[in-house]
C-alpha positions, 0 to 999 in steps of 0.5 A, a space after each residue: 201244767 197250766 190249761 192251755 198247755 194240757 188243751 194242747 198235750 190232751 189234742 197232741 195225744 188223742 190225735 196219736 192215738 187215732 193216727 195209731 188205729 188202722 184206717 179200717 178199724 175205729 178208735 174208742 174214746 171215754 171222757 169226761 169233761 173237767 173243770 179247770 179254776 172254774 171253767 168247763 173244758 169240753 173233752 168230747 168236743 176235743 176228742 172229735 176236734 183231734 180226730 178231724 185232724 187227724 182225717 177221722 170222722 165221727 162213728 157215734 157219739 154217745 153219753 153216759 149216765 155216771 150218776 142217775 139222770 137228774 142228781 146234782 153232782 156237785 162241780 163233777 160231771 154226771 155223765 161221760 162221752 162215748 165217742 168212736 172214730 174211723 177214717 174209712 169205716 161207716 156207722 151200721 144204719 143200725 147201731 146196737 147201742 141207744 143213744 143216752 146209756 142210763 145204767 153205765 154197771 158198776 164203777 170200779 173206780 171213782 173216774 172209770 168208765 161203767 162195767 156195762 157201758 165199757 162192755 158195749 164199747 168192747 162188743 162194738 169193736 169186737 162186732 163192728 169193727 172186727 177187733 181182736 185186740 183192745 187197746 187203751 192208752 188211758 186205762 186207769 184200773 183197767 175196766 175196759 181191759 178187763 172187760 176185753 178180756 171177759 169177751 174173749 179179746 186180748 187188751 192192753 192198756 197204758 197208764 202214768 199212775 203206778 197204782 193204777 197200773 197194779 189195779 189194772 192187772 188185778 181186775 177180772 170181771 165176771 161175765 154176769 157183769 157185763 
């Protein structure tokens, strides 16, 4: 798929995710920018655009360091966007999430969200949005799903790769990792 088609697919997929979330709840996105043919694609900005097109607004936008600040990453982003959007929720006056999460925790896969960063997002969903279930539409190896299960929530994920689906089914985390 060429970049223009991929952009359209990504915006449509993100819009569908936002549309599927109840108005009084929140959709959380972990998105790392990508480099395609020497051009950086800001997937965080794309999520925000798709959310606004779906009638939602940004509750928060945090940066999660995937590598220590100052480290050269050689063509891969050293950070990920953590974005929460909602149609009806408002961001609390005091949000127990730092703007920059410098210790994402153990990564269960090279492209996975760190366990501690995923735990912060899942705790927000549970404590602020009242989530009883976590749905991860691009679950990869299942870090967010395993975190949700460890924190007592049901979780459901979808992943295109059969190999990563098997890894997600097998992933179990210890509470002290969160």
